[in-house]
C-alpha positions in Angstrom: -2.8 -32.2 5.2 -1.8 -32.5 9.1 -0.1 -29.6 9.7 -1.9 -25.9 10.2 0.1 -23.0 11.1 -3.0 -19.8 11.2 -1.3 -16.8 9.7 1.8 -18.6 8.7 3.3 -18.5 12.0 6.5 -19.9 12.7 6.6 -21.5 9.3 9.4 -21.3 7.0 8.7 -20.3 3.4 12.2 -19.2 2.1 15.9 -18.8 2.8 17.1 -15.4 3.3 20.8 -13.9 4.6 19.2 -10.4 4.6 18.3 -9.6 8.2 18.2 -12.2 11.0 15.3 -11.1 14.2 16.4 -13.1 17.0 13.1 -12.8 19.0 13.8 -14.7 22.5 17.6 -12.8 22.6 16.2 -9.2 21.4 19.3 -9.2 18.5 18.5 -8.3 14.9 21.4 -8.0 12.5 21.8 -7.3 9.2 24.0 -9.5 7.1 25.7 -10.9 10.2 26.1 -7.6 11.4 24.2 -6.5 14.7 21.6 -3.4 14.5 23.9 -1.9 17.7 27.3 -1.7 15.5 25.8 -0.4 12.5 23.9 2.7 14.1 26.9 3.6 15.8 29.5 3.3 12.7 27.0 3.9 10.1 24.9 6.2 7.6 21.5 4.8 6.1 23.2 4.9 2.5 25.8 2.2 3.7 23.0 0.3 5.0 21.2 0.4 1.5 24.6 -0.7 -0.2 24.8 -3.6 2.6 21.8 -5.0 1.6 21.8 -4.7 -1.7 25.8 -5.8 -2.4 25.9 -8.2 0.7 28.9 -6.2 2.3 29.4 -2.7 3.5 31.2 -0.4 1.3 34.3 1.0 1.0 34.8 5.1 1.1 34.7 4.8 -3.0 31.7 2.7 -3.1 29.9 4.9 -0.7 30.8 8.2 -2.6 29.3 6.5 -5.7 25.8 5.2 -4.1 25.2 8.2 -2.7 26.0 10.1 -6.2 23.4 7.4 -7.4 20.8 7.9 -5.1 20.9 12.0 -5.1 20.7 12.2 -9.1 18.0 10.1 -9.1 15.3 11.9 -7.2 13.9 13.8 -9.7 9.9 12.8 -10.5 8.5 12.3 -13.7 6.1 14.7 -14.7 3.0 13.0 -14.4 3.7 11.7 -11.2 4.4 15.2 -10.1 0.7 16.3 -11.9 -0.6 13.4 -10.1 0.5 14.6 -6.8 -1.0 17.9 -7.2 -4.3 17.3 -8.3 -4.6 14.1 -5.7 -7.0 14.9 -2.8 -5.9 16.9 -0.3 -7.6 15.0 2.6 -6.3 11.4 0.5 -4.3 8.7 3.0 -0.9 9.2 2.3 -0.5 5.6 2.1 -2.9 5.4 -0.7 -0.7 8.5 -2.7 2.8 6.6 -2.0 1.1 2.9 -2.9 0.0 5.2 -6.7 3.1 7.0 -6.9 4.9 3.5 -6.3 2.9 2.3 -9.1 2.7 4.9 -12.0 6.7 5.3 -11.6 6.5 1.8 -13.1 4.4 3.5 -16.2 7.7 5.6 -16.9 10.2 3.4 -16.7 11.2 0.9 -19.6 13.4 -1.4 -17.2 10.2 -2.7 -15.7 9.5 -5.7 -17.7 8.0 -8.9 -16.8 9.9 -12.6 -16.8 12.8 -13.6 -16.9 15.0 -11.2 -14.6 17.9 -9.2 -15.7 19.2 -9.0 -12.0 21.3 -5.5 -13.2 17.8 -3.9 -13.9 16.2 -4.8 -11.2 19.0 -3.2 -9.0 18.8 0.0 -10.7 15.2 0.2 -10.3 15.5 -0.9 -6.7 17.6 2.4 -5.9 15.6 4.7 -8.1 12.7 3.5 -5.8 15.1 4.3 -3.0 15.3 7.4 -4.1 12.0 8.8 -5.2 9.7 7.3 -2.8 10.6 9.7 0.2 10.5 12.6 -3.0 6.7 11.6 -3.4 6.1 11.4 0.2 7.2 15.0 0.6 5.7 16.4 -2.4 2.2 15.7 -1.5 2.8 17.0 2.0 3.8 20.0 0.4 0.9 20.4 -2.7 -1.6 19.6 0.1 -0.8 22.5 2.0 -0.8 24.7 -1.3 2.9 24.5 -1.4 5.5 24.3 -3.8 8.1 21.6 -3.6 11.4 23.2 -2.8 14.0 22.5 -5.7 15.7 18.9 -5.4 19.2 19.0 -4.2 22.1 16.7 -4.8 24.0 18.4 -1.6 22.3 16.3 1.2 21.9 13.1 2.6 18.7 10.9 2.4 17.3 11.9 5.9 18.3 15.3 5.4 17.1 15.6 1.8 13.5 14.1 2.9 14.0 17.1 6.2 14.8 20.2 3.7 11.3 19.1 1.1 8.9 18.8 4.2 10.0 21.6 6.1 11.6 23.8 3.3 14.8 24.3 4.8 18.0 22.5 5.6 17.7 20.5 8.7 20.1 20.4 12.4 22.4 18.2 12.4 20.8 16.4 15.3 17.4 16.3 13.4 19.2 14.9 10.4 21.0 12.1 12.3 18.0 11.4 14.3 16.0 10.6 10.9 18.9 8.4 9.5 18.9 6.6 12.5 15.3 5.6 12.3 16.0 4.9 8.3 18.8 2.1 9.8 16.4 0.7 11.9 13.3 -0.1 9.8 15.2 -0.6 6.6 14.8 -4.6 7.1 13.2 -7.1 9.5 12.7 -10.3 8.6 9.8 -12.1 6.4 7.4 -9.5 7.8 4.5 -9.2 6.2 5.0 -6.3 3.7 8.4 -8.3 2.7 6.6 -11.5 2.5 3.8 -9.4 -0.1 6.6 -8.2 -2.3 8.6 -11.6 -2.6 5.0 -13.1 -3.4 4.5 -10.8 -6.3 8.1 -10.8 -7.7 8.0 -14.5 -7.7 5.4 -14.6 -10.0 8.1 -13.0 -12.5 6.1 -9.4 -12.3 8.0 -6.4 -12.1 9.9 -4.6 -9.5 7.2 -1.6 -8.9 4.4 -4.3 -8.9 6.3 -6.2 -6.0 6.9 -2.9 -4.1 3.1 -1.7 -4.8 2.1 -4.8 -2.6 4.7 -3.9 -0.2 3.3 -0.4 0.5 -0.5 -1.6 -0.1 0.4 -3.9 2.9 2.4 -1.9 5.3 -0.6 0.3 5.1 -2.7 -1.6 7.5 -2.6 -0.6 11.1 -1.4 -3.7 12.4 1.7 -4.0 10.8 3.0 -0.4 9.7 0.5 2.2 11.5 1.3 1.3 15.3 3.6 4.7 15.5 1.2 6.7 15.0 -1.5 5.0 17.4 1.2 6.1 19.8 1.4 9.8 19.6 -2.4 9.9 19.7 -2.2 8.3 23.0 0.1 10.8 24.0 -1.4 13.4 23.0 -4.9 12.1 24.9 -2.6 11.9 27.9 -1.5 15.7 27.5 1.0 16.0 30.6 3.5 13.9 32.5 1.7 13.9 35.6 -1.3 12.2 34.2 0.3 8.8 32.8 -0.2 7.1 35.7 -3.9 7.4 36.0 -4.4 6.7 32.2 -2.3 3.8 31.8 -4.0 2.2 35.1 -7.1 2.7 33.6 -6.3 1.4 30.3 -5.1 -2.2 32.1 -8.3 -2.1 34.5 -10.4 -2.4 31.2 -8.0 -4.6 29.5 -7.1 -2.3 26.6 -4.1 -2.0 24.8 -1.3 0.2 25.2 0.3 0.8 21.6 3.8 0.5 21.4 4.1 -2.1 23.8 5.2 -5.4 23.3 5.9 -7.6 19.7 4.9 -10.5 17.8 8.6 -11.5 17.4 10.6 -10.2 20.3 9.7 -12.3 23.9 12.4 -9.6 25.2 13.5 -5.8 24.9 12.9 -4.6 21.1 16.4 -3.9 20.4 15.7 -0.8 18.0 13.7 0.6 20.5 17.3 2.0 23.4 18.0 3.9 19.9 15.7 6.0 19.4 14.8 6.4 22.9 18.3 8.0 23.7 17.8 10.3 20.3 14.1 11.2 21.1 16.1 11.9 24.4 18.5 14.5 22.8 16.3 15.8 20.3 13.5 17.1 22.3 16.1 18.6 25.0 17.2 20.1 22.0 14.3 21.7 21.2 12.9 22.2 25.2 10.0 20.0 24.6 11.1 17.0 26.6 7.5 16.1 27.6 6.7 13.6 25.1 9.9 11.2 25.8 9.7 11.4 29.3 6.1 10.5 28.9 7.0 7.6 26.8 9.9 6.6 29.4 7.1 6.8 32.3 4.6 4.6 29.9 7.5 2.1 29.4 8.3 1.7 32.9 5.0 0.7 34.0 4.6 -1.7 31.5 8.0 -3.3 32.3 6.8 -3.3 35.8 3.2 -4.1 35.4 3.1 -6.7 33.0 7.0 -7.4 32.3 6.4 -6.2 28.1 8.5 -3.8 26.5 8.4 -1.1 24.5 9.2 -1.3 21.1 10.6 0.5 18.0 7.1 2.1 17.0 6.9 3.1 20.5 9.8 6.1 20.5 9.5 6.6 16.9 6.0 8.3 17.6 8.1 10.5 19.4 11.0 11.1 17.5 9.4 11.7 14.4 6.6 14.2 16.3 9.4 16.3 17.8 11.4 16.6 13.7 7.8 18.2 13.4 6.6 15.7 10.8 2.8 15.0 10.8 1.5 11.9 12.2 -0.2 10.4 9.2 3.3 10.6 7.6 4.5 8.2 10.3 4.0 5.2 8.2 5.2 6.4 5.0 8.6 7.1 6.7 8.3 3.6 7.6 8.0 2.9 3.4 10.5 5.4 2.9 13.1 3.4 4.7 11.7 -0.4 4.3 12.0 0.3 0.5 15.4 -0.5 0.9 14.8 -3.5 2.7 12.0 -4.5 0.2 13.8 -3.9 -2.9 17.0 -5.9 -1.4 14.3 -8.9 -0.5 13.4 -8.5 -4.0 16.8 -8.9 -5.8 17.2 -12.0 -3.0 13.9 -13.5 -4.2 14.6 -13.5 -7.7 18.5 -14.9 -7.5 16.6 -18.6 -6.7 13.2 -18.0 -7.0 9.8 -20.4 -6.6 6.3 -19.9 -7.1 4.8 -19.0 -3.6 1.5 -21.5 -3.5 0.8 -22.6 -0.1 -2.1 -25.0 0.4 -5.5 -24.4 2.2 -7.0 -26.4 5.2 -10.7 -26.7 3.7 -13.5 -26.2 6.1 -16.4 -25.8 4.1 -19.4 -28.2 3.2 -18.7 -32.0 2.6 -19.6 -32.6 -0.7 -21.3 -33.5 -3.0 -23.9 -31.2 -2.2 -27.1 -31.4 -4.3 -27.5 -28.3 -6.7 -31.5 -27.9 -7.2 -33.3 -26.2 -9.6 -33.6 -22.5 -9.0 -37.3 -22.6 -8.7 -36.7 -25.6 -5.3 -34.4 -23.9 -3.6 
């Protein structure tokens, strides 16, 4: 073997029509629609339909998928009991991973072997509806609170905020989270999406594939960056301290969380949307310092290093301003990305091939003699 790309960087392993990440141009599209147009003209449920069906819905179709998602939010009693009894200090991503896996125990559609794509899509939509409830339920139970009654009159974004906080959110808060869901729904062949496709390519079941994805997203090199951003902002504390803090980091050659991106060589096209909404939200709440600090850090890094803020940089401020605990930031990523993961699973199954890359062997050149144990 002559070709070797560590981490499979630059290697094309499959085809996908779902999302296109054009790093050099700073452009992201879902099924050919730019993320800018989708954010301006669509709600998250339309994106779920787009990724699963390959086109944007008509009004009747949007109404139907909203009704379906809202009617599929109830969790099995066994999963509820697990969430109540899980350690209060458990990593929420561990709870999401186990909760998703447990759902498969109660779903007869979760079969292995030759897939029924209709049932696969049904399971996928069920997961889109249930993952937010798993996250919110664990958060409520670990505080010693009950989960508010499931409602069917709220959008996906509004319903999650209602479950977490116990009251219906404002229109600004709902729209802010809805946009965050849209921006995180799918993003090419990232690590967690690849994990889901590798698992489903074995003709395993959908729950196993999404469990693989959740476990992959848990890693701080993939899903945990926005939590690191808010910890940084908390450590800085005030706008007046930003310059000295960042200068110190740069002198020590330490990483600035949320700055730069593995793929985007220019501005992450998702970041400006969350920056704008973050500014509106923090102004409404009367707490503008977090977004002001973020903007100043982004300005310094752009001027000093030619690096731009990525989507995680501003999602941290947005989620924090929504009153969401920092350890739920990555689970929210999982909530929104479930739509993309399940769409990617469907796409994989339509023309699947088992993934079997090669390894560049660097061990001892054999044959190495095996000595009797007394002579070793």
